[in-house]
C-alpha positions in Angstrom: -18.4 55.8 4.5 -20.5 53.9 2.1 -22.9 51.7 4.3 -23.4 49.4 1.4 -20.1 48.4 1.7 -19.1 45.6 4.8 -15.3 45.6 5.6 -16.2 43.0 9.0 -17.2 39.8 9.0 -21.2 39.8 10.9 -22.7 37.5 12.7 -26.1 38.3 11.1 -27.2 36.5 8.5 -28.7 38.2 5.4 -31.7 36.9 3.3 -30.9 35.2 -0.1 -33.0 35.6 -3.2 -32.5 34.6 -6.4 -29.7 32.6 -7.9 -28.3 32.0 -4.5 -31.1 30.6 -2.9 -31.6 27.0 -3.9 -30.4 23.6 -2.8 -27.3 22.8 -2.6 -26.6 19.8 -5.4 -26.7 16.5 -4.8 -23.6 14.3 -4.7 -23.4 11.9 -8.0 -23.9 8.5 -6.4 -21.0 6.3 -6.6 -20.3 3.6 -9.7 -21.5 0.4 -9.2 -18.3 -2.1 -8.5 -17.0 1.2 -6.4 -15.0 0.2 -3.6 -17.1 0.1 -0.2 -17.4 -1.5 3.0 -14.3 -3.3 4.3 -12.7 -2.9 0.8 -12.8 0.5 1.1 -11.2 0.4 4.8 -8.1 -1.7 3.6 -7.5 0.2 0.9 -8.2 3.9 1.9 -8.8 3.5 5.7 -7.1 1.9 8.9 -6.8 -1.1 7.7 -4.1 -0.2 4.6 -1.2 -0.4 7.4 -2.4 -3.9 8.0 -2.9 -5.2 4.4 0.7 -3.8 2.6 2.5 -5.4 4.8 0.6 -8.4 4.7 0.6 -8.7 0.9 4.3 -8.6 1.2 4.9 -11.4 3.3 2.5 -13.2 1.6 4.2 -12.5 -1.7 7.5 -13.1 -0.4 6.7 -16.8 0.8 5.2 -17.7 -2.6 8.4 -16.4 -3.9 10.3 -18.8 -1.6 7.8 -21.4 -2.7 8.4 -20.9 -6.6 12.5 -20.5 -5.8 12.6 -23.6 -4.0 10.2 -25.1 -6.9 7.7 -26.6 -4.6 5.6 -26.7 -1.5 7.3 -29.9 0.1 10.5 -28.5 -0.4 9.9 -25.5 1.1 8.6 -27.7 4.3 11.0 -30.1 4.0 14.1 -27.7 2.9 17.8 -29.6 2.5 20.5 -28.0 4.5 21.5 -26.2 1.6 18.5 -24.8 0.7 16.9 -23.8 4.6 18.4 -20.2 5.0 16.7 -19.4 2.1 13.6 -19.7 4.1 14.8 -16.5 5.9 14.0 -14.1 3.3 10.5 -13.2 3.8 11.5 -12.4 7.2 14.4 -9.9 6.5 12.6 -8.4 3.6 10.1 -7.3 5.7 12.6 -5.5 8.5 14.1 -4.0 5.9 11.1 -2.6 4.3 9.9 -1.4 8.0 13.4 0.1 8.3 13.3 1.9 5.0 10.2 3.1 5.9 7.8 1.6 3.9 5.2 0.9 5.7 4.2 4.2 6.9 1.3 6.0 5.9 1.7 8.2 2.9 -0.7 10.9 1.5 0.2 9.9 -2.2 2.0 6.9 -3.5 4.2 7.5 -6.1 5.2 3.9 -7.4 8.9 5.1 -8.8 9.6 6.6 -5.2 8.8 2.8 -3.6 11.1 1.2 -6.5 14.7 1.6 -5.4 13.7 0.8 -2.0 12.0 -2.4 -2.6 14.9 -3.1 -5.3 17.6 -2.7 -2.7 16.2 -4.2 0.3 15.2 -7.0 -1.6 18.8 -7.7 -2.4 20.0 -7.2 0.7 18.2 -9.5 2.2 18.9 -12.1 -0.8 23.1 -11.1 0.0 22.5 -11.7 3.7 20.6 -15.4 3.2 23.6 -16.1 0.9 26.3 -15.0 3.4 24.4 -16.8 6.2 24.4 -20.1 3.8 27.8 -19.5 3.4 29.1 -19.7 6.7 26.5 -22.4 7.6 27.0 -24.9 5.2 30.5 -23.9 3.9 28.4 -22.9 0.2 25.8 -21.7 -0.9 22.5 -23.0 -3.2 23.2 -20.3 -6.3 21.1 -21.2 -8.4 18.1 -21.4 -5.1 19.7 -18.0 -4.4 19.2 -16.6 -7.4 15.8 -17.2 -7.9 14.4 -16.6 -5.1 16.0 -12.8 -5.3 14.4 -12.6 -8.6 11.2 -13.8 -7.8 11.1 -12.1 -4.7 11.8 -8.4 -6.9 9.0 -9.8 -9.3 6.6 -10.7 -6.5 7.2 -7.3 -4.1 7.3 -5.3 -7.1 4.2 -6.7 -8.9 2.2 -6.6 -5.2 3.0 -2.5 -4.4 2.5 -1.5 -8.0 -0.9 -3.2 -7.8 -1.8 -2.4 -4.4 -1.2 0.9 -5.4 -3.1 1.0 -8.2 -6.2 -0.3 -6.1 -5.2 2.5 -3.4 -5.6 5.0 -6.1 -9.0 4.0 -7.0 -10.5 3.4 -3.9 -9.4 7.2 -3.3 -10.9 8.5 -5.9 -14.0 7.1 -5.7 -14.6 7.7 -2.0 -16.0 10.9 -1.1 -13.8 13.9 0.2 -15.2 14.0 3.5 -17.3 12.1 5.8 -20.1 14.9 6.0 -19.7 14.9 1.8 -22.6 12.8 1.5 -25.2 15.4 3.4 -26.3 18.5 2.1 -27.6 20.6 4.4 -30.1 24.1 3.4 -28.6 26.5 5.6 -31.3 29.2 6.2 
């Protein structure tokens, strides 16, 4: 058996010489304007689980305000238009039940498209039915506007958050120890 051929791992350290003895390269500095601190925490860290539902909820309320044609009408809706105020809560519940608030390693925009469309559409139909049963009729134009604005708001918000998260992930170090290189003897 050839003694220079090592077949097992050994605990002894071999001295490195020549090309192998140089220091590990230092990491490239993060680009100026990159995500860091609280923004990095929100887009890549544990804050992502709080940010995504919050953005959806706020955008759904903005959609309701636009559908009801103003903040005053939203705060003091007529009896016919009052069921529209249920839309954000129902959409959030359906998005949660569809699993759209779970953390994923890779967020694909097209994978979330069908669940978002179906959740907003089902919630809008449920709101229309509540209005129909409560009032004997529904505010059709308001219901359709709320549905369309809800689709656009949640869809656009999710696309923007997905792009921002992808950017934050590409600029983040790959591990907590990636910024420190230690030369080993």
